[in-house]
C-alpha positions as CSV (number, residue, x, y, z in Angstrom):
1,M,22.2,153.1,31.6
2,T,21.9,153.7,28.3
3,D,22.1,150.9,25.5
4,T,22.8,153.3,23.0
5,P,26.3,155.3,24.0
6,V,26.4,157.3,20.8
7,L,23.9,158.3,18.7
8,L,24.0,159.5,15.0
9,E,21.3,162.0,13.6
10,H,21.2,164.2,9.9
11,D,19.6,167.0,9.9
12,G,19.8,168.3,5.7
13,G,23.7,167.8,5.6
14,V,24.7,168.3,9.0
15,A,25.4,165.0,10.7
16,V,24.8,165.5,14.6
17,V,26.9,163.0,16.8
18,T,25.8,163.3,20.5
19,L,27.9,160.9,23.2
20,H,25.1,160.0,24.7
21,R,25.7,158.2,28.7
22,P,23.9,160.9,30.0
23,E,24.1,159.6,33.6
24,R,27.5,159.4,33.5
25,R,28.1,162.9,31.6
26,N,29.2,160.8,29.0
27,A,32.4,159.2,30.5
28,L,33.9,157.4,27.1
29,D,34.1,153.0,28.3
30,A,34.4,150.7,25.8
31,A,30.7,150.9,23.7
32,C,31.0,154.9,23.6
33,K,35.4,154.9,22.6
34,N,33.8,152.1,19.3
35,A,30.5,153.7,18.4
36,L,32.3,157.1,18.1
37,R,34.9,155.4,16.0
38,R,32.1,154.0,14.3
39,A,29.8,157.1,14.2
40,L,32.8,159.2,12.4
41,E,34.3,156.9,9.6
42,E,30.6,156.4,8.6
43,V,30.1,160.6,8.4
44,A,33.6,160.6,7.1
45,D,33.0,158.6,4.7
46,D,28.9,160.1,3.7
47,D,28.9,162.2,0.8
48,S,25.8,163.8,2.2
49,V,26.8,164.6,4.9
50,R,29.3,168.4,4.5
51,A,29.5,169.1,7.7
52,V,29.7,167.6,11.1
53,L,28.4,168.7,15.1
54,L,29.7,167.0,17.6
55,T,27.9,167.4,21.2
56,G,26.7,165.5,24.3
57,A,23.7,164.8,26.0
58,G,22.3,165.5,29.4
59,G,23.8,168.9,29.8
60,A,27.5,167.5,30.1
61,F,29.4,167.6,26.6
62,C,32.5,165.0,27.6
63,V,34.3,163.9,31.2
64,G,37.0,161.7,29.4
65,Q,37.9,158.1,30.4
66,D,35.2,156.4,31.9
67,L,37.5,156.0,35.6
68,A,35.7,153.2,36.6
69,E,36.7,150.9,33.5
70,H,40.3,152.0,34.1
71,A,40.4,151.4,37.1
72,E,39.1,147.1,36.7
73,A,42.0,147.5,33.4
74,L,44.6,148.6,36.5
75,R,43.4,145.8,38.2
76,A,43.2,143.1,35.9
77,D,46.0,143.5,33.3
78,P,48.2,147.3,34.2
79,G,50.5,146.5,31.2
80,H,48.1,147.3,28.8
81,A,45.1,149.7,30.2
82,F,46.9,152.4,28.3
83,D,46.3,150.4,25.1
84,T,43.1,152.2,24.5
85,V,45.4,155.7,24.2
86,E,46.3,154.5,20.7
87,A,43.9,151.5,19.1
88,D,40.7,154.4,20.4
89,Y,41.4,157.8,21.3
90,A,43.9,158.2,18.2
91,P,42.0,157.4,15.5
92,V,38.9,159.2,17.1
93,V,41.2,162.6,17.2
94,R,42.6,161.8,14.0
95,L,39.0,161.5,12.3
96,L,37.4,164.5,14.0
97,A,40.9,166.7,13.1
98,T,41.7,166.1,9.3
99,M,38.4,164.2,7.5
100,G,37.7,166.6,4.3
101,K,34.5,168.2,6.1
102,P,34.3,171.4,8.9
103,V,33.2,169.6,12.4
104,V,32.1,172.0,15.6
105,A,31.7,171.1,19.4
106,A,29.1,172.5,20.8
107,V,30.0,172.2,24.6
108,E,28.2,172.8,28.1
109,G,28.9,171.6,31.0
110,A,31.6,169.3,31.9
111,C,34.3,168.8,29.3
112,V,37.9,167.7,30.8
113,G,40.5,165.6,30.2
114,A,40.2,163.5,27.2
115,G,36.8,165.4,26.5
116,L,38.6,168.7,26.4
117,A,41.1,166.6,23.6
118,L,38.2,165.7,21.3
119,A,36.3,169.6,21.3
120,L,39.7,170.8,20.4
121,A,40.3,168.1,17.8
122,C,37.0,169.6,16.3
123,D,37.8,172.7,13.9
124,L,35.5,174.6,15.8
125,R,33.6,175.3,19.1
126,V,30.4,176.8,20.4
127,L,30.9,177.1,24.0
128,A,28.2,177.4,27.3
129,E,29.6,181.0,29.3
130,D,29.5,179.2,32.2
131,A,30.8,175.1,31.2
132,V,33.6,173.4,33.0
133,L,36.9,172.6,31.7
134,A,40.3,171.4,32.7
135,T,42.9,169.0,31.3
136,A,42.3,167.3,34.8
137,F,45.2,164.2,33.7
138,T,48.0,164.9,35.9
139,G,45.5,165.4,39.0
140,V,45.0,161.6,38.8
141,G,49.0,161.3,37.7
142,L,48.8,161.3,34.3
143,T,50.4,163.1,30.9
144,C,48.1,164.5,28.1
145,D,46.8,162.2,25.0
146,S,44.2,162.8,22.1
147,G,46.5,165.3,20.9
148,L,45.7,167.6,23.9
149,S,49.7,169.0,24.2
150,V,49.4,169.9,20.7
151,T,46.0,171.5,20.4
152,L,45.8,173.1,23.3
153,T,49.3,174.4,23.2
154,R,48.1,175.9,19.4
155,A,45.5,177.0,21.0
156,V,46.0,179.3,23.7
157,G,50.2,179.1,23.5
158,E,52.6,177.3,25.8
159,L,53.0,179.2,28.5
160,R,48.9,179.1,29.3
161,A,49.2,174.7,28.0
162,K,51.8,174.7,30.9
163,E,49.7,176.4,33.6
164,L,46.6,174.5,32.7
165,V,48.1,171.0,32.0
166,L,50.4,171.1,34.7
167,L,48.1,172.8,37.3
168,G,45.0,170.9,36.0
169,E,42.5,174.2,37.5
170,P,39.9,174.7,35.7
171,F,39.0,177.3,33.8
172,S,35.1,178.4,32.7
173,G,34.1,178.6,28.6
174,A,34.3,182.3,28.7
175,Q,37.8,182.1,30.3
176,A,38.2,179.9,27.0
177,A,37.1,181.7,24.7
178,A,39.4,185.0,26.3
179,W,42.9,182.2,25.9
180,G,41.7,181.5,22.6
181,I,39.8,178.3,22.7
182,S,36.7,179.8,21.0
183,A,35.5,182.8,19.2
184,R,31.6,182.1,20.2
185,V,30.1,181.7,23.1
186,V,27.0,181.8,23.9
187,P,24.5,181.2,27.6
188,H,24.1,177.2,28.1
189,T,20.6,177.3,27.0
190,E,21.4,178.5,23.3
191,V,24.4,175.8,23.1
192,A,22.3,173.7,21.6
193,V,20.7,176.1,18.2
194,A,23.9,177.8,18.1
195,G,26.2,175.2,17.1
196,R,23.4,173.3,14.8
197,E,23.5,177.0,13.2
198,L,27.2,177.0,13.0
199,A,27.2,173.6,11.4
200,A,24.4,174.4,9.1
201,R,26.0,177.2,7.5
202,L,29.4,175.5,7.1
203,A,27.5,173.0,5.7
204,A,25.9,174.8,2.6
205,G,29.4,176.2,2.1
206,P,32.2,175.5,0.3
207,T,32.6,172.4,1.6
208,A,35.8,171.3,-1.1
209,A,37.8,174.6,0.0
210,Y,37.0,173.9,3.5
211,A,39.1,170.0,3.3
212,A,41.4,172.5,1.7
213,S,41.9,174.9,4.1
214,K,41.9,172.1,6.8
215,R,44.7,170.6,4.8
216,L,46.9,173.7,5.1
217,I,46.5,174.7,8.3
218,A,47.4,171.6,9.2
219,Q,50.5,170.9,7.7
220,S,51.5,174.8,7.9
221,W,53.3,173.8,11.4
222,E,55.9,171.7,9.9
223,Q,56.8,173.3,6.4
224,D,59.0,176.0,5.9
225,L,57.0,179.5,4.0
226,G,58.5,177.9,0.6
227,A,56.4,174.5,1.0
228,V,53.4,176.8,2.4
229,L,53.2,178.4,-0.5
230,A,54.0,175.9,-3.3
231,A,51.1,173.7,-1.4
232,E,48.6,177.2,-1.2
233,A,49.6,177.4,-5.0
234,Q,48.2,173.6,-6.0
235,A,45.2,174.1,-4.2
236,Q,43.5,176.5,-5.5
237,A,45.0,175.1,-9.0
238,R,42.5,172.6,-7.6
239,L,40.1,174.4,-6.6
240,G,39.9,176.8,-9.5
241,L,38.5,174.1,-11.8
242,T,36.0,173.4,-9.7
243,A,32.1,174.5,-9.7
244,D,31.9,176.1,-6.8
245,H,34.5,178.3,-7.5
246,A,33.4,179.2,-11.2
247,G,29.2,179.8,-10.1
248,A,30.3,181.4,-6.7
249,V,32.7,184.3,-9.3
250,E,29.7,184.4,-11.6
251,A,27.2,184.9,-8.8
252,F,29.2,188.0,-7.5
253,L,29.2,189.3,-10.9
254,A,25.7,189.2,-10.8
255,K,25.3,190.2,-7.6
256,R,23.3,187.4,-5.8
257,R,24.2,184.6,-3.8
258,P,27.2,181.3,-4.8
259,V,25.4,177.9,-4.1
260,F,28.0,175.9,-3.2
261,E,28.1,171.6,-3.7
262,G,31.1,171.1,-2.7
263,R,32.1,170.1,-6.3
């Protein structure tokens, strides 16, 4: 058993967060969830981190909640066995979805239940074509948590989301791409490299613009067109005052590649 359930590595402007319980296919027990939350809080607040890569060790992404630990919680106090949903999963999903920098999930092997929800909470995904994904919740008599009812529905549409949740049947990375969960599918031997390359590309980009874009896209689901147009105008006005924007315009006119510093 590993003593370090989550690894944090810095690779230039990219923070690589690795779920590190390979002997359990990175199942999420209390220690792992706490460590994941702390790692994400750290990278969210670190100005030197310009993009984040979330991945799993040992050829799997994450099989969701550690059911052995969950069974113990049910036996000990079933009334509080699900406190972890709000106490642990919700904060992690909020961090992934709302931090002011892009987050990439690199997914190979099993990506199931809350593990699938974590991947969907990220901004972009690189999937192994033979990855095995599933919602899994109804298989143990439960429904969605960790935002899956929203993120899956937005990715694949209501009809397919219902099918994937109610039937719980596994699907491949290639199928996930065809349904809109990811635009990037590679052989499993290339997932780690492709994930780092995508995160590095984002880290070199206009991170202030990325943060504003994440907020606008998230808000668009709850706003009417008038509110969206106003929010876009306000965001453009703020970004128009940044050095990134001014420098990029000058670089375009000079026919050279812009350099973005996130300010």
